[in-house]
C-alpha angles and dihedrals in degrees: 000000000000091000091048089050093052091046092051092048092048092049089054090051090050092054091051091049090052089052091047089054091061100103106197144357135221112277095245094058100025098113095044093049095047090051092050093047092047093053092051092050088056089065094063095090090057092050091048093051091048091050093049098041121104092206115110121236131209125258089247092056091046089052089050091054090051089051090050090053090054090051092049091048089055089050091050091052090050093049091047091054090049088054099045107019130103114291092210092051092051089059102037092046095040094136091057092044090050092047091051092050090051091049091051093047094047091048091051093046092050093047092050092046092053095057114104099225093186086064090060128080097229131137124255090245092056091045090054090049091053091049088052090054091049092052090049091054091051093050093045095058094077100048111054122143119157103184142013119262096235092059092049092048092049091054091048089050091053091049093053099039104035095130093071105047097164091060091057100043093122090057091047090051093049092049094047092049098043093048092043092240097139098110131066094238090052091051090048090053091051090050091051091049092053091046092051090050089056093044096048093049096046090247095304105114099127136273093286095070092085090051091050091051090049092051091049090053090050091052091048091052091047094049093048091047091052092048113086088218095042096118093050090050091052091052091050094051095043096049098034090236099314111111097195145353091253092054092049089056092054099040123051116242109268112236112251091236089062093056124087108244089225104046097022088220127122109275121248098182109020117194133183122233125206093267089063095249122128126227140168105273097234092048097051091041089056089047093052094042087054088067099260118146101184136075108263093220105040101022089229116148112259104236090198139006092233114131115206117200111245097221094170094056092044089055093048091050090051092049092049092049091050092048091051095043092246124139106250116241113259123220113246111281089228093060116132130160110275114271092007090181088076090068120083093224142347089258090055090049092053090048093053092048089052090049090053090053092050092048092051103038108010128109117257091273091053092047092048094052094041093051089048092052092047089050090057095042092051090050093052104068147337095257091058091050091055094043095049092050092048090051091061102257099135100071090041092053091046089054090054093055089082095051116119090228104101093201093054088048091052095048093045097050091044091049089053089049091053093045091049090065085080106080094217091056095057094075092043091053094052092042089053088063096252100145098077090049094047090050090051090052089047088056103041111011129105116285092259091048091049091050092050091045089056090048090050092052089051091051093049094045091065085088108075098223090052090060089065093046095047093048092046092052095059104261099133102069094053090045088056089049090052090046088055102042109016131106119271089269092046093051091052092048090049092046095051091045091050092046092053095044093050092059080085107077095219092062097056095075090049091053093049092048089049089060102256095145097060090045093050091046090056093046091051088061092054104075092164093057096077089232100102097095093047092043092052090048091053092044092053089047097048110039136058120247093258093053091045090053091050090048093052092048090051 
């Protein structure tokens, strides 16, 4: 039964993690979805305590946890649809969308209410948090509204009066702007969403699907008419980049990988975004400046707006052009690294760009020396820290944390530590997926790398939401190990990191289970070690007043 309990709790944590990975929601349901996802995330501490408890539970309680998982899976499916589904559908079928949200909320409330919490080994703080979530679900049932009435009425107007588009241009403009359908990539995404709805339902999605497709076509025509270059765009999309049969006979067909997914033209200045896709710099910059936070091709959330030059692809395009006797496309003469004012000089900018290339494409020796230089540059001054992050170093350094080369590991984690001094870089480092790599270095790296990994976790944990992430990804046990066996500097780094992490209530239990109290007790008896102050800090942070009293008496 204990194994089944742990499995059930872990499966609930996994569902919440999948929900947390959903990056954004359609504008018409954004607030409702964020509220639902936030409430479910608040249940994680309960699941963690259930998983880590040694107390048995009854079969009835286990069945209730399984029922809760089914309810949360339904919520996950609903939230995923609200993130990827058709924007037009979410407005036109707002009654159905509202009804589904109510069903999901009621199912979650019922599942939570059925759990016998006295049968669970959870803390009073966690129990209070669960009761807060329950009350929020109850209050939310009576106030659900997924779209504004004007938007709904505009769509109905377009359905009924589609034969005379010019007379209803104001409604078209309002719909296109409110639904963020003013760019060709946005319209393409909406078209894909409608197509996937039809495909997943076997073609049976209701009579309104034809009206939705018709409205989407009207919006496309309106947007392309409004765009000064609309006609040229339509030619590009219709002919897939070939303007005529005669031209296709004279010019070799450009490989698809050489075309920008947005413009469909051969790239002059290809850059890589955080999702790993490559775009023409000017196209993706326009996309990002338009307020978009996802990759146009994959729909993944962009964890940063950094654009990394794709030197390899640029070289391949140049070689292909030379082989086919075509003048290679030249990058814009006005190109400069983004926010060049962050760099101390043009020479420094060129140096950082060269370091990015060596990090991304160099051999291990190149990567080792480049990471070491970045480590020193980031330590030097604030301008360098901003410039290095803008140049795209963070995801590259995160990737190198898993290398078997201990020296590269050490340079990379220390470079991230130095970059994290800049407040704006902290979020970018966590968003780039750095925590698992830092924890791995903390466990198995050289002593210097482990010390700097602990210091990096302390720096990142200054932001409250990072405390939860760092604790959930397994950082606390290796920090306790370092506190126990590290050098004086390592112990201090581990102690300060633990102190900061345990400001979050959910991390205290993890630290106690990892053995922090015996370690702190030993450190308190070593006045000559220089650890007393840090040990007392951590002790006060980790243990309740009764445990602290017993520890002092002992």
